[in-house]
N, C-alpha and C positions, 0 to 999 in steps of 0.2 A: 676265168677258169680256175678251178681248184688247183692249187699248186702241186698237189700229189699227182693229179691227172696229167698236168703239164709235164712233170718230170718223167712219167711213164712214156708219154709220147716222144719227148726229146730223146730218151734213151733208145726207144724203138727206132727212131729215125737214124740214130748213129749206128745201130746194129745193121740196119738195111744198107746204109751208105758203105759200111765196111764190106758187106757182102758184094755190093756192086763193084767197089774198087778191086777187091781180090779177084773177081771174075774177069776184070779187065787186065789183070797183071800179065805182062808179056813174059817175064822171066819167073819160072817156078811158081805158078799159081797154086794156091792152097784150096782145092775144091772142097775138102772137108770143112774148112772154115766158112766157105760160102754157105754150105748147108747148115752149119751151126748158127751162123748169124742171121740167116733168113728166118729160121724157126724162132730165134730169140726176139727178133723184131716183131714178128706177128704175135708171139706170146705177150709181149709188153703192150701192144696195141689192144689186144683182147682184154688184158687185165685193166688197162686204163679205162676202157669202155665199161667194164664191169663196175669199177669204182665210181665212175660218173653216174651209173644207174643205181648206185646205193648198195652194191654188193661188196663183200670182202673176198677177193680172190684167194684161193688156196695156194700154198707154196708147192707147186708142181709144174711140170713142163709138158703135160699132155694136152695138145690143142683140141682133141676130140672131147675131152672132159670139159675144157673151158667152153666149147661149143654148147654142151649140154646146160651149162650154167647161164650162158648168154641168151639162148633161144627164148626162154620164157620171159625174160626181162626186155627183150627187144624184138618185137614181131617182124621187123624188117630184116632181121639177121637170118641168113641161111648160107651154107657153103657145103660143097660136097665133102663128105667125111673122108673119102679116099685121099683128097689133097691134104687135109689136116693130119691124117695118119702118116702120109709120106713125109711131110716136114718134121713131124715128131720123131719118126724113125730115123730119118736122115741126120737129124741133129745129134742123136744119141749113138747110133751104130757106127758112124764114121769118126767118132772122137777117140776111139780106142783101137788098139792093134787087132788085126784080123779082117778089117774091111776098110776100104778107102773109096771116096767118091771119085767118079770120073767127070770129065767136062760135061757130058750129057746130063748126068744126075744133078750137078751143080746148076746147070742152065735150067733144068726143070724146077728145082727148088726156087731159084730166083724168079722165074716166070710166075709160079704159084704165089709167091710172096708179094710180087708186084701187084698182081690182081687182087689179092686179099687186102693189101694195104689200101688200095683205092676203095674197096667195099667198106672196110672198117672206118676209114676217115670220113666217108659220106654219112656214117651213122652218128658222128659227133655233131652236136649242134653248131650252127654257124659261129665262127669266132672262137671255138673251143679247140 
């Protein structure tokens, strides 16, 4: 596997593991962080797949835009845009004063990310 793709996947897995750990926190869970790290993990998996397919992913955090780049390169790829938009919005909106994620929103973000992770990993060739 390309070392760059491997690094993107490893970093994605760490972001998703952080989200899962924070969601399990008994004392003072940070639901904003769950939302942020779920989006980051999926963004990194999408960018890793784009690199594997020969594209240079842009420096941005919009999962719907990454979807537009991925779709023509990978016919097996498809995902509901509302999920991608939810993760993108949750990662940004909850990071700043004025809005905070609650347990339900964090659980939704983690559920979407878990399903997206499985779909994306299935698109990587065996052993990659």
